[in-house]
C-alpha positions in Angstrom: -36.7 48.8 59.9 -33.2 48.4 58.6 -32.8 45.5 61.4 -35.8 43.6 60.3 -34.6 43.9 56.6 -31.4 42.4 57.3 -33.3 39.5 59.4 -35.1 38.9 56.2 -32.0 38.6 54.2 -30.2 36.2 56.1 -30.5 32.7 55.0 -31.2 29.5 56.8 -28.5 27.1 57.4 -29.9 24.6 55.0 -30.3 27.4 52.4 -26.6 28.3 52.9 -25.7 24.4 52.7 -27.3 24.4 49.3 -26.3 27.3 47.7 -22.7 26.3 48.6 -23.1 22.9 46.8 -24.8 24.7 43.6 -21.6 27.2 43.5 -19.2 24.5 44.1 -20.8 22.3 41.3 -20.3 25.8 39.1 -16.9 26.0 39.9 -14.4 25.1 37.0 -12.4 22.1 37.5 -9.1 22.4 39.4 -5.7 23.7 37.8 -4.5 20.1 37.9 -3.2 18.0 35.3 -4.4 14.1 35.0 -0.9 12.8 35.8 -0.9 15.1 38.8 -4.2 14.1 40.0 -3.1 10.2 39.6 0.2 11.0 41.4 -1.7 12.3 44.1 -4.9 10.6 44.7 -4.9 7.3 42.6 -3.7 3.8 44.0 -3.3 0.7 42.0 -5.2 -2.5 43.2 -3.6 -5.9 43.6 -5.9 -7.4 40.8 -4.4 -5.4 38.2 -1.0 -4.6 39.3 2.3 -6.3 40.1 3.1 -3.5 42.2 0.1 -2.3 44.2 -0.2 0.9 46.0 0.4 4.5 45.0 0.3 5.8 41.2 3.7 7.1 40.2 3.8 8.3 36.4 7.4 8.2 36.9 7.6 4.6 36.3 6.4 5.0 32.8 7.3 8.4 31.8 5.8 7.7 28.1 2.1 7.8 29.9 2.5 11.4 31.3 2.1 13.6 28.1 -1.0 11.5 26.8 -2.5 11.9 30.4 -2.3 15.4 30.3 -3.6 15.9 26.6 -6.8 14.5 28.1 -7.4 17.3 30.6 -6.1 20.0 28.6 -9.4 21.9 27.7 -7.9 22.6 24.2 -8.1 19.0 23.2 -11.6 17.1 22.6 -10.0 13.9 21.1 -6.9 12.1 21.9 -5.6 8.7 20.3 -3.3 6.0 21.9 -2.1 3.5 19.3 0.3 1.6 21.8 1.6 -1.7 22.5 0.2 -4.1 24.5 0.7 -4.2 28.6 2.2 -0.5 28.5 -0.8 0.8 30.6 -3.5 1.9 28.2 -6.0 1.2 30.1 -4.9 2.1 33.4 -3.5 5.6 32.4 -5.8 6.7 29.8 -9.0 5.1 30.7 -9.1 4.5 34.7 -7.6 7.4 35.4 -9.8 9.3 33.3 -12.6 8.2 35.1 -11.1 9.2 38.3 -10.3 12.4 37.4 -13.9 13.3 36.4 -15.7 11.4 39.0 -13.3 13.5 41.6 -13.1 16.9 40.1 -15.5 17.3 37.0 -18.6 14.8 37.3 -20.2 14.0 34.2 -21.6 11.0 32.4 -19.1 8.8 31.0 -18.8 5.6 29.0 -16.5 3.1 28.9 -16.9 1.2 25.6 -15.2 -2.5 25.3 -15.4 -4.6 22.2 -18.0 -6.8 23.7 -20.4 -7.2 26.5 -18.5 -9.5 28.4 -15.4 -7.9 28.2 -17.1 -4.8 29.5 -18.1 -6.8 32.5 -14.8 -8.1 33.0 -13.3 -4.5 33.0 -15.9 -3.6 35.6 -15.3 -6.4 38.1 -11.4 -6.8 37.6 -10.3 -3.2 37.0 -13.2 -0.4 37.7 -14.3 -1.9 41.1 -11.0 -2.3 42.6 -10.0 1.4 41.8 -13.1 2.5 43.1 -12.2 0.4 46.3 -8.8 1.3 46.8 -8.7 4.8 45.6 -9.6 6.6 49.1 -11.2 10.0 47.1 -13.2 7.7 44.8 -14.1 5.0 47.5 -15.6 8.3 49.4 -17.6 9.2 46.2 -18.9 5.3 45.6 -19.3 4.6 49.4 -22.9 2.5 50.2 -23.6 2.1 46.1 -22.7 -1.6 46.1 -26.3 -2.4 47.5 -28.0 0.4 45.6 -30.2 -1.6 42.7 -29.2 1.9 40.5 -25.6 0.8 40.5 -24.8 -2.6 38.7 -21.6 -4.6 37.3 -22.4 -2.2 34.0 -23.5 1.0 35.7 -21.9 2.9 38.6 -23.4 6.1 39.7 -21.7 9.1 41.8 -22.6 12.5 42.8 -23.2 14.7 39.3 -22.7 11.9 36.7 -22.5 8.1 36.0 -20.1 5.6 34.3 -21.8 3.1 31.9 -19.7 0.3 30.5 -20.8 -0.9 27.4 -20.0 -3.4 24.5 -19.5 -2.3 21.0 -21.8 -5.1 19.8 -24.6 -4.0 21.7 -26.8 -1.7 19.4 -29.4 -0.9 22.2 -26.5 0.1 24.6 -25.0 2.8 21.9 -28.3 4.6 21.3 -29.5 5.5 24.6 -28.6 8.4 27.2 -26.0 11.1 26.3 -22.5 11.2 27.3 -19.6 13.8 27.9 -16.6 11.5 28.3 -16.1 9.0 25.7 -13.4 6.3 26.6 -13.3 3.6 23.7 -10.9 0.9 24.4 -9.3 -1.5 22.4 -11.2 -0.1 19.0 -9.4 -2.6 16.5 -11.2 -5.6 18.3 -14.9 -3.5 17.7 -17.5 -5.7 15.3 -17.6 -3.5 12.1 -21.5 -3.0 13.2 -23.6 -3.0 16.2 -26.2 -5.4 15.0 -27.6 -3.7 11.9 -27.1 -0.3 13.2 -23.8 0.6 11.9 -20.2 1.4 13.5 -20.4 1.2 16.7 -17.5 3.8 17.6 -19.7 6.2 15.4 -23.1 5.4 17.5 -21.3 6.0 20.7 -19.9 9.4 19.3 -23.2 10.6 18.3 -24.1 10.5 22.2 -21.7 13.5 22.5 -23.3 15.9 20.7 -25.3 17.8 23.4 -21.9 18.7 25.1 -19.8 21.7 24.2 -17.1 20.3 26.4 -17.2 16.6 25.4 -14.1 14.5 25.5 -13.2 11.1 23.6 -10.4 8.9 24.5 -9.4 6.1 21.9 -7.3 3.4 22.2 -6.1 0.4 20.9 -3.3 -1.9 19.7 -3.3 -2.1 16.0 -4.1 -4.9 13.7 -4.1 -5.2 9.9 -3.0 -2.5 7.8 -5.8 -1.2 6.0 -8.3 -2.5 8.3 -7.1 -0.9 11.5 -9.2 1.8 13.2 -6.7 3.4 15.3 -4.3 3.2 12.5 -6.8 5.5 10.6 -7.7 7.6 13.8 -4.0 8.0 14.3 -3.2 8.9 10.9 -5.2 12.0 11.0 -3.9 13.2 14.1 -0.5 15.1 15.2 1.3 11.6 15.2 3.4 12.0 18.2 6.4 9.3 18.6 7.7 8.7 21.8 11.5 10.0 21.6 14.4 9.6 23.9 17.9 11.1 23.8 21.0 9.2 22.6 23.2 8.2 25.6 26.2 9.1 23.7 25.3 12.2 21.5 22.1 13.4 22.9 20.1 13.7 20.1 16.2 12.7 20.3 15.1 9.9 18.3 12.6 7.0 18.6 13.0 3.7 20.0 12.7 1.6 16.5 13.2 -2.2 15.9 15.3 -1.4 12.7 18.0 0.0 15.0 18.0 -3.0 17.5 21.5 -5.2 17.3 21.9 -8.7 18.6 23.6 -11.9 17.9 20.5 -13.8 16.2 22.7 -17.3 16.4 24.0 -16.7 19.8 20.4 -16.0 20.8 19.3 -19.3 19.5 22.0 -21.2 21.0 22.0 -19.7 24.3 25.6 -18.4 24.2 24.5 -14.6 24.5 21.1 -12.4 25.5 22.7 -9.1 24.7 20.9 -6.5 23.3 21.8 -3.1 21.8 20.4 -0.2 19.8 22.3 1.9 17.3 22.0 5.7 17.5 20.6 7.2 14.0 22.6 10.1 14.7 26.2 9.3 16.0 26.1 5.8 15.0 27.5 4.6 18.7 25.9 1.3 19.7 24.6 1.7 23.5 23.2 -1.0 25.8 19.3 -1.2 27.0 20.2 -0.1 30.4 21.9 3.2 29.2 18.9 4.1 26.7 16.4 3.3 29.6 18.3 5.6 31.7 17.5 8.4 29.2 13.5 7.5 29.6 12.7 10.6 32.1 13.8 12.8 29.6 11.9 11.3 26.8 9.1 13.3 25.0 7.0 12.9 22.2 7.8 14.4 18.9 4.8 15.3 16.4 4.9 15.0 12.7 1.8 17.1 12.2 1.9 19.4 15.3 -0.7 22.0 14.2 -3.6 19.4 14.0 -6.4 19.3 16.4 -6.4 15.8 17.4 -3.6 14.5 19.5 -2.4 11.3 18.7 0.5 9.3 20.6 2.5 6.3 19.3 4.9 4.2 21.6 6.1 0.5 21.2 7.2 -2.2 24.0 10.7 -1.0 23.4 10.1 1.8 25.5 8.6 -0.3 28.7 10.5 -0.2 31.9 8.6 -3.5 32.8 9.6 -5.6 29.4 13.2 -6.0 28.7 14.6 -6.0 25.1 16.1 -9.6 25.7 12.3 -10.6 26.2 11.2 -8.9 23.1 14.2 -10.3 21.0 13.3 -13.6 22.0 9.7 -13.5 21.2 10.6 -12.4 17.9 13.3 -15.0 17.1 10.4 -17.7 18.1 7.7 -15.9 16.0 10.4 -15.9 12.9 11.0 -19.8 13.3 7.2 -20.3 13.4 6.7 -18.2 10.5 9.4 -20.6 8.4 6.9 -23.4 9.3 4.3 -21.8 7.6 2.3 -20.5 10.8 2.3 -16.7 10.2 0.1 -15.8 13.5 3.0 -15.3 16.1 4.8 -12.9 13.9 1.6 -11.1 13.2 0.9 -11.0 16.9 4.1 -9.6 17.6 4.2 -6.9 15.0 0.7 -5.6 16.4 0.9 -6.5 19.9 4.7 -5.6 20.6 5.9 -3.1 18.1 2.2 -1.3 18.1 2.4 -1.8 14.0 -0.1 -2.6 11.7 0.3 -6.3 9.8 0.9 -5.3 6.0 -1.0 -7.8 4.5 0.6 -7.0 1.3 3.0 -9.8 2.4 0.3 -12.4 1.5 0.4 -11.7 -2.0 2.7 -12.3 -4.3 3.7 -10.7 -7.8 3.5 -12.8 -11.3 5.7 -10.5 -12.9 8.4 -10.8 -10.2 8.1 -14.7 -10.3 8.5 -14.7 -14.1 11.8 -13.2 -13.8 13.0 -16.4 -12.0 12.6 -18.4 -15.2 15.9 -20.5 -15.4 17.7 -22.9 -17.7 18.2 -26.3 -15.3 20.3 -27.9 -18.3 18.1 -31.0 -17.9 14.3 -32.4 -17.0 15.3 -32.2 -13.6 18.1 -30.4 -11.6 20.6 -32.4 -9.6 19.5 -31.0 -6.1 16.0 -32.3 -6.5 15.4 -35.4 -4.4 11.4 -36.5 -5.1 8.8 -35.5 -7.7 5.2 -35.1 -6.7 2.5 -34.2 -8.9 -1.0 -32.2 -8.6 -3.9 -32.7 -10.8 -7.2 -30.8 -10.7 -10.1 -32.1 -12.6 -12.4 -29.6 -14.6 -15.1 -30.6 -16.8 -13.3 -30.7 -19.9 -9.6 -31.3 -18.9 -7.1 -32.2 -16.2 -4.6 -29.5 -15.2 -1.5 -31.0 -14.0 1.8 -29.8 -12.3 5.2 -32.0 -11.5 7.3 -30.4 -9.0 10.9 -31.2 -7.7 11.5 -31.1 -4.2 15.1 -30.8 -2.4 16.2 -30.1 1.2 14.7 -27.7 3.2 11.7 -28.1 1.0 13.3 -26.2 -1.4 11.3 -26.6 -5.0 11.8 -26.6 -8.7 8.6 -26.5 -11.2 9.2 -29.5 -13.6 6.4 -29.5 -15.9 3.0 -27.9 -16.2 0.2 -29.2 -18.8 -3.3 -29.8 -19.4 -5.0 -32.9 -20.9 -8.3 -32.0 -22.7 -11.1 -34.3 -23.8 -14.4 -35.7 -22.6 -13.7 -37.1 -19.3 -16.8 -39.8 -19.7 -14.4 -41.2 -22.0 -11.9 -44.0 -20.9 -9.0 -42.7 -23.1 -8.5 -39.2 -21.3 -7.9 -40.9 -18.0 -5.5 -43.1 -19.7 -3.7 -40.3 -20.9 -3.4 -38.7 -17.5 -2.1 -42.1 -16.4 0.8 -41.9 -19.0 1.7 -38.5 -17.6 1.9 -40.0 -14.0 3.8 -42.8 -15.2 6.2 -40.5 -17.1 10.1 -40.1 -16.2 12.3 -37.1 -16.3 16.1 -37.1 -16.6 18.6 -35.6 -14.9 21.9 -34.0 -16.4 24.0 -37.4 -15.5 21.0 -39.3 -17.3 19.5 -41.0 -14.4 15.8 -40.9 -14.5 13.4 -40.1 -11.9 9.7 -40.8 -11.7 6.9 -39.3 -9.4 6.8 -40.6 -5.4 3.4 -39.4 -5.1 0.4 -37.5 -6.6 -3.0 -35.9 -5.4 -5.9 -35.7 -7.7 -8.8 -33.4 -6.8 -12.2 -35.1 -6.0 -14.0 -32.1 -6.4 -16.3 -31.2 -9.5 -18.5 -33.5 -11.2 -16.6 -36.6 -11.8 -15.9 -37.4 -8.4 -16.8 -41.2 -8.4 -14.4 -41.5 -11.5 -11.8 -40.0 -9.8 -12.0 -42.5 -6.8 -12.1 -45.5 -8.9 -9.2 -43.9 -10.7 -7.2 -43.6 -7.7 -8.3 -47.0 -5.9 -6.5 -48.7 -8.7 -3.5 -47.0 -8.2 -3.2 -46.6 -4.4 -0.2 -48.9 -4.6 1.5 -46.2 -6.8 0.8 -43.3 -4.2 -1.7 -42.0 -6.4 -4.4 -40.2 -3.6 -7.9 -38.7 -3.8 -7.9 -35.5 -2.3 -10.7 -33.2 -1.2 -10.2 -29.6 -0.3 -12.0 -28.1 2.9 -13.6 -24.4 2.8 -13.6 -24.3 6.5 -10.7 -21.9 6.4 -7.5 -21.9 8.8 -9.1 -24.1 11.4 -8.5 -27.5 9.1 -5.5 -28.7 9.7 -3.4 -29.2 6.1 -3.3 -32.6 6.1 -5.8 -35.0 8.0 -5.7 -38.8 8.1 -7.5 -40.6 5.2 -11.3 -41.7 5.4 -12.9 -44.4 3.6 -16.3 -42.4 3.8 -17.3 -42.9 0.6 -19.1 -45.3 -2.0 -15.9 -46.6 -3.5 -14.3 -46.8 -0.3 -11.0 -45.3 -1.5 -8.8 -43.7 1.1 -9.4 -39.9 1.0 -7.5 -37.3 2.3 -9.2 -34.2 3.3 -6.9 -30.9 2.7 -7.1 -27.6 4.6 -6.4 -25.9 1.2 -6.5 -22.2 2.6 -3.2 -23.4 5.2 -1.5 -24.8 2.3 -1.8 -21.4 -0.1 -0.3 -19.7 3.1 2.7 -22.2 3.0 2.9 -21.7 -0.6 3.0 -17.7 -0.8 5.4 -18.1 2.2 8.0 -19.8 0.2 7.1 -17.7 -3.3 8.3 -15.0 -1.0 11.4 -16.4 -0.3 13.9 -14.4 -2.5 16.9 -16.2 -2.4 17.7 -19.8 -3.2 18.0 -22.2 -0.5 15.0 -24.0 2.2 11.8 -22.8 0.5 12.9 -20.9 -2.3 10.6 -21.9 -5.7 12.4 -22.1 -8.8 11.0 -22.5 -12.4 12.3 -23.8 -15.6 12.4 -21.7 -18.8 11.6 -23.0 -22.3 8.6 -25.1 -23.4 7.6 -26.3 -19.7 4.2 -24.7 -19.6 5.5 -22.0 -17.3 4.2 -19.1 -19.2 2.6 -15.7 -18.2 -0.8 -17.4 -17.6 0.8 -19.7 -15.3 2.1 -17.0 -12.9 -0.9 -15.1 -13.3 -2.9 -17.9 -12.2 -0.7 -18.8 -9.3 -0.6 -15.7 -8.0 -4.4 -14.9 -8.5 -5.4 -14.9 -4.9 -4.7 -12.9 -2.1 -5.3 -13.3 1.8 -7.7 -10.7 3.7 -9.4 -10.0 6.7 -12.9 -10.3 6.3 -15.8 -10.3 9.0 -18.6 -12.7 9.3 -21.3 -12.0 11.6 -19.2 -9.1 13.2 -15.9 -11.6 13.5 -13.0 -11.3 11.8 -11.6 -14.1 10.1 -9.0 -14.9 7.2 -10.4 -15.5 3.5 -8.4 -16.4 0.3 -10.2 -14.2 -2.3 -9.7 -13.5 -5.9 -7.1 -10.5 -6.5 -9.0 -9.6 -9.9 -12.6 -10.8 -10.2 -12.1 -10.3 -13.9 -9.7 -13.2 -14.1 -10.6 -16.6 -12.3 -8.0 -19.0 -13.8 -6.6 -19.9 -10.4 -5.7 -23.8 -11.3 -2.0 -23.1 -11.0 -2.7 -22.2 -7.3 -4.5 -25.2 -6.6 -2.4 -28.0 -8.7 0.8 -26.5 -6.8 -1.1 -27.1 -3.6 -2.0 -30.6 -4.6 1.6 -31.4 -5.5 2.8 -29.9 -2.1 0.4 -31.6 -0.2 1.6 -35.1 -1.8 5.0 -34.3 -0.5 3.7 -33.7 2.7 1.4 -36.9 2.8 4.6 -38.9 1.8 6.3 -37.7 4.7 9.5 -37.3 2.6 12.6 -36.7 4.6 13.7 -33.2 3.3 14.7 -31.3 6.6 18.3 -29.5 5.7 20.4 -31.3 8.0 24.3 -30.8 7.5 24.6 -34.9 7.3 22.5 -34.7 4.4 23.4 -31.5 2.7 26.5 -31.4 0.6 29.3 -29.6 3.0 29.9 -26.5 1.2 26.2 -25.6 0.6 24.8 -27.0 4.0 27.0 -24.9 5.9 25.8 -22.0 3.9 22.3 -22.6 4.0 22.5 -23.4 7.9 24.3 -20.3 8.6 22.1 -18.0 6.7 20.0 -17.8 9.9 17.8 -15.0 9.9 19.8 -12.5 8.2 16.8 -11.0 6.4 15.1 -10.4 9.7 
């Protein structure tokens, strides 16, 4: 009887195998960190790595702690605000996918800014990893021809990987997920169609899992607009620190402590770069600092917060030299002085992993009023040319005369308004008298306008055309502002496509405003600096408030980030001073005035001082 009972209790081989599989699925994940898993199993593919082969976390030690935080069961959410090319996607996204495929199968989503980017990551990053990492290739074997596996979805025993774009509302509202890998979140559109914030929609899909995990990565963008900065500021805010080679005190690798010879770099005489210790003030070389990286660690600002957040910039990279970083910085600064701020913004975001402070594109009217000075004459001696800008309103002309010196240093000369009925001839004659006026220097010599720009917008377009056509020989030019943003060049070749056949210049006014604000932000007399006269010349509180009435911000149109100029105060709309300064500046550019600050042109003493100023304030 007992023998019969024992025979009945014995399981078939098939049943045993089934129970073994069930119990194996119920086992907790092995006690191994993500960095240990990557070092043991992960292989880098030739499509995505300069050194393909086995993964080694020691190559980039700043990756270790964030990776291990991902597999720590106490952490539900991890934030990485990192510079570009530091391995965010490989270490935090792909390694996470590999680990959970291998040890803890679950539904996983990789969320990219767009569907196209998701497909690119699938083809160029994920598929090569599945192919070249043996333990993952075994799980994904024979799936290439499976209809259930596509570019945007990969199935494996116990789970699947779905790759989606943040611009796809349908993809963000379907199946539940346990592991969310949200990559480059600052590039996400503000809304997935009409459904709302894409990151929030993806997060809602995780509510069914008590052991859900969210990994969020990005290089930051605009201050106040950056998703990753907001996420990071609500985290532990852990910053990568390394010990000083001289005193051993830990500190972050910060740009403020980097030392180099700016002129030597520009001229190719030296490329030495150092960093000063904030504790002992000893200056050490890049090689000395990077030799300490294996001892580096993250130091939190708010250690008790539940969300882990990690920050590191490109100075920590063992694959990018400080010389390259400095060279890129100098190039970006030189471009910014020509009015192109984009390289410096990009350098700040992608190299320093810092947000670009948009407040730099605003100017304080109170600070500019402090610049009022007595020229001692109508026109200072440093002025070489005069130009004027004229804005046409329904009941008046607003105008400004601006003096220009070497390096496009400028002096406000006269700001005024001419009131009258623009349908009558006399008001146009009074405008002509202003444009024919002369101004005196201290030595008694007089200066006339070299060029003037008159806006054709408004209700008197044809009248402006005729006015400018009869004064073309005096460089009185008709202009029209473009409302197509920064894509329009500041100055375009003139066209006669109008009923009067007057040459008409199309202005990229947004670009011009950027140039003006960049120059208004120059703090010391010299190239680009803007002077303003004290006394009865029209430069009063209302003028400065109008000159600084706008700010340059990032807005979103149809899910796409774009720059736009908007009023700082909707209750104050008198921005004519900014417009007429823009037109006077355009007249200077159209006339191609020779204002470059060469040593031959500058007075010896001042010329050398200006040229040697370099980027001391950088």
